[in-house]
C-alpha positions as MATLAB code, in Angstrom:
seq = 'MTQLAIIGGTGLTQLSELTIVHREHLTTPYGDPSAEFVTGELHGKKIIFLARHGNPHTIPPHRINYRANLWALHKLGVRQVLAVAAVGGITPLMEPAHIAIPDQIIDYTYDRKHTFFEDDLTEVTHIDFTHPYCRELRTRLHKAANHANIAITETGTYGCTQGPRLETPAEIRRMEQDGCDLVGMTGMPEAALAKELGMSYAAISVVANWAAGKSEGEITMAEIEQHLHHGMAKTAKLLKAFVELS';
ca = [
      82.826  132.147   88.246;
      80.484  135.066   87.930;
      81.997  137.682   85.625;
      84.444  139.771   87.665;
      85.576  143.314   87.019;
      88.413  145.247   88.619;
      88.159  149.024   88.669;
      91.567  150.596   89.089;
      92.074  153.998   90.643;
      95.102  156.198   91.206;
      98.199  154.032   90.962;
      96.437  151.275   89.021;
      95.659  152.325   85.463;
      96.509  148.886   84.119;
      97.152  145.341   85.314;
     100.646  144.276   84.267;
      99.860  140.555   84.659;
      96.659  140.696   82.617;
      96.814  138.813   79.326;
      94.637  141.024   77.151;
      92.122  139.303   74.878;
      90.392  142.387   73.536;
      89.533  146.016   74.232;
      86.077  147.483   73.824;
      84.592  150.972   73.720;
      80.984  151.295   74.840;
      78.477  154.108   74.721;
      75.756  154.291   77.353;
      72.529  156.205   77.988;
      74.555  158.165   80.551;
      77.443  159.189   78.327;
      80.941  157.844   77.849;
      82.708  155.656   80.424;
      86.136  156.619   81.750;
      88.089  154.394   79.360;
      87.898  151.342   77.161;
      87.018  148.046   78.815;
      89.888  145.599   78.763;
      88.946  141.913   78.794;
      91.641  139.383   79.503;
      92.935  136.560   81.642;
      94.416  137.183   85.062;
      96.096  134.129   86.554;
      93.939  131.859   84.425;
      90.591  133.568   85.086;
      88.642  135.903   82.799;
      88.191  139.443   84.111;
      87.306  142.898   82.822;
      89.445  145.872   83.811;
      88.485  149.557   83.788;
      90.719  152.512   84.631;
      88.448  154.739   86.727;
      90.343  157.960   85.971;
      91.017  157.070   82.336;
      94.231  155.842   80.786;
      96.249  157.976   81.002;
      95.073  159.233   84.377;
      93.272  162.481   83.405;
      89.753  162.459   84.901;
      89.451  164.026   88.373;
      87.210  162.292   90.947;
      84.293  164.733   90.696;
      84.195  164.438   86.890;
      84.166  160.632   86.640;
      81.061  159.327   84.897;
      80.235  156.731   87.529;
      76.844  155.882   86.025;
      78.307  155.162   82.597;
      81.082  153.038   84.118;
      78.778  150.842   86.188;
      76.014  150.621   83.574;
      78.512  149.467   80.936;
      80.090  146.883   83.228;
      76.646  145.484   83.989;
      75.818  145.342   80.286;
      79.053  143.395   79.717;
      77.825  140.755   82.149;
      79.783  141.827   85.209;
      78.126  140.922   88.497;
      81.088  141.222   90.870;
      83.271  144.318   91.199;
      86.510  144.862   93.092;
      87.203  148.576   93.316;
      90.806  149.577   94.026;
      91.402  153.131   95.231;
      94.099  155.219   96.889;
      92.991  156.773  100.174;
      94.276  158.816  103.087;
      94.667  157.272  106.529;
      92.852  158.863  109.462;
      92.947  156.412  112.374;
      96.203  154.916  113.717;
      95.974  151.535  111.964;
      95.624  153.162  108.546;
      99.271  153.933  107.968;
     100.731  154.586  104.498;
     101.057  151.548  102.190;
      98.522  149.642  104.322;
      95.463  147.949  102.786;
      91.977  148.099  104.259;
      88.728  146.432  103.183;
      86.048  148.875  104.362;
      82.629  147.735  105.465;
      80.933  151.145  105.809;
      80.936  154.467  103.985;
      79.916  158.072  104.644;
      79.173  160.300  101.655;
      80.371  163.910  101.861;
      80.150  164.553   98.114;
      77.742  166.886   96.358;
      76.432  167.567   92.853;
      77.322  164.110   91.530;
      74.971  161.992   89.426;
      74.388  159.443   92.152;
      71.426  157.287   91.069;
      69.837  155.521   88.116;
      66.404  156.003   89.687;
      65.420  159.543   88.758;
      63.645  159.674   85.378;
      60.633  157.888   83.845;
      59.816  156.016   87.052;
      56.565  154.178   87.622;
      57.200  154.498   91.361;
      59.825  155.957   93.667;
      62.604  153.417   94.174;
      64.818  153.024   97.245;
      67.658  150.559   97.837;
      68.740  149.149  101.180;
      72.272  150.355  101.914;
      72.796  148.752  105.312;
      75.711  146.839  103.850;
      77.257  149.115  101.176;
      79.977  146.559  100.521;
      79.250  142.918   99.704;
      79.959  140.760  102.747;
      80.694  137.670  100.643;
      83.277  139.472   98.495;
      84.862  141.019  101.580;
      85.178  137.595  103.198;
      86.875  136.261  100.086;
      89.302  139.180  100.160;
      90.094  138.409  103.807;
      90.820  134.782  102.899;
      92.965  135.862   99.957;
      94.993  138.174  102.192;
      95.598  135.344  104.648;
      96.562  133.024  101.803;
      99.049  135.586  100.431;
     100.336  136.498  103.909;
      99.352  140.146  103.485;
      98.420  142.156  106.552;
      95.154  144.012  106.000;
      92.493  145.693  108.096;
      89.263  143.787  107.541;
      86.833  146.586  108.384;
      86.711  150.358  108.369;
      84.611  153.356  107.461;
      85.471  155.176  104.251;
      84.619  158.870  104.106;
      84.122  160.056  100.528;
      84.899  163.725   99.861;
      84.301  165.780   96.761;
      87.854  166.557   95.657;
      89.895  167.177   93.706;
      91.594  169.151   96.472;
      92.760  167.333   99.566;
      91.046  168.018  102.875;
      91.906  170.462  105.643;
      92.985  169.203  109.086;
      89.697  170.578  110.469;
      87.726  168.517  107.947;
      89.693  165.411  108.868;
      89.011  166.018  112.576;
      85.311  166.253  111.799;
      85.456  163.056  109.743;
      87.252  161.230  112.541;
      84.565  162.366  114.968;
      82.007  160.999  112.501;
      83.725  157.609  112.660;
      85.776  157.639  109.453;
      88.985  155.598  109.290;
      89.812  156.435  105.675;
      89.275  159.357  103.334;
      88.937  159.062   99.572;
      87.209  160.730   96.653;
      85.771  157.927   94.502;
      83.858  155.589   96.810;
      80.553  157.315   96.125;
      78.383  157.125   94.155;
      80.216  154.085   92.784;
      79.195  151.774   95.634;
      75.548  152.880   95.570;
      75.240  152.584   91.789;
      76.593  149.033   91.918;
      73.987  148.236   94.570;
      71.220  149.703   92.413;
      72.238  147.377   89.575;
      72.361  144.332   91.858;
      76.126  143.955   91.527;
      78.296  142.625   94.331;
      80.834  145.326   95.154;
      83.821  145.504   97.491;
      86.627  148.019   97.879;
      90.359  147.571   98.274;
      91.555  150.791   99.895;
      95.282  151.412   99.561;
      96.550  154.048  101.991;
      98.715  156.520  100.087;
      99.340  159.062  102.847;
      98.328  160.211  106.284;
      95.324  162.512  106.004;
      95.822  166.235  106.596;
      96.924  167.029  110.131;
      97.896  163.426  110.890;
     101.585  163.991  110.153;
     103.931  166.949  110.187;
     104.212  169.130  107.109;
     102.214  169.196  103.903;
     101.177  166.210  101.839;
     103.307  165.875   98.698;
     102.782  163.907   95.502;
     106.263  162.398   95.925;
     105.158  160.977   99.272;
     101.928  159.637   97.801;
     103.679  158.001   94.850;
     106.227  156.318   97.098;
     103.597  154.774   99.353;
     101.394  153.815   96.425;
     104.288  151.940   94.837;
     104.525  149.669   97.874;
     100.781  149.500   98.475;
      99.924  148.577   94.894;
     102.579  145.844   94.892;
     100.735  144.261   97.822;
      97.430  144.830   96.046;
      98.676  142.892   93.016;
      99.504  139.943   95.293;
      96.092  140.225   96.931;
      94.307  140.202   93.573;
      96.366  137.221   92.447;
      95.364  135.245   95.532;
      91.717  136.319   95.203;
      91.510  135.178   91.589;
      93.346  131.896   92.231;
      91.039  131.035   95.141;
      87.879  131.857   93.159;
];
């Protein structure tokens, strides 16, 4: 199997079922990655795990060094990436603790280092981003969900905001009008950087809460943690099935 990496977001700073073989710190031309790279065996298959926000969880979304993270994974031989992230649900199907496998993304972020193609170029370089998420990896995730009897939504549009604050109800209404089903803060430039490096990349979006204005009252961390507990338990089963079917 092509070397697989799992990037864990909020609610997934480590994989409890990973048998760790070794840990490795890397430096990159783009600075330091979020955390050490943990290589181990997950259900009999070798994988590399990276905590996107650091371990412990201390790096906010807009300060993550996405270029260092992806460059280092590529240097370690990774060619397939599953990116797990907590998100807010916008459209009716995206209820808390639900899992979605998005197929499209809209970038609302700003002032992030979003490309490797900016210095010392012999020519201007563009990448095709028609399919921001790898269709083959997404199909395998769909099959794994069926195998594990986990209800997921197989498509969806992820809207990536700057953070670290949550959005206003007016912003969520605009995003819904734009076609977004989910809102998160880490999907970009991570997906685009993986594409620039030729890495297959798919996202597992775990709904932690209804987005602003989609439920009564304010969004609380207690609410988010409760839904993440259930959502990440399903994610662990999904990852297990994905690895076993690989």
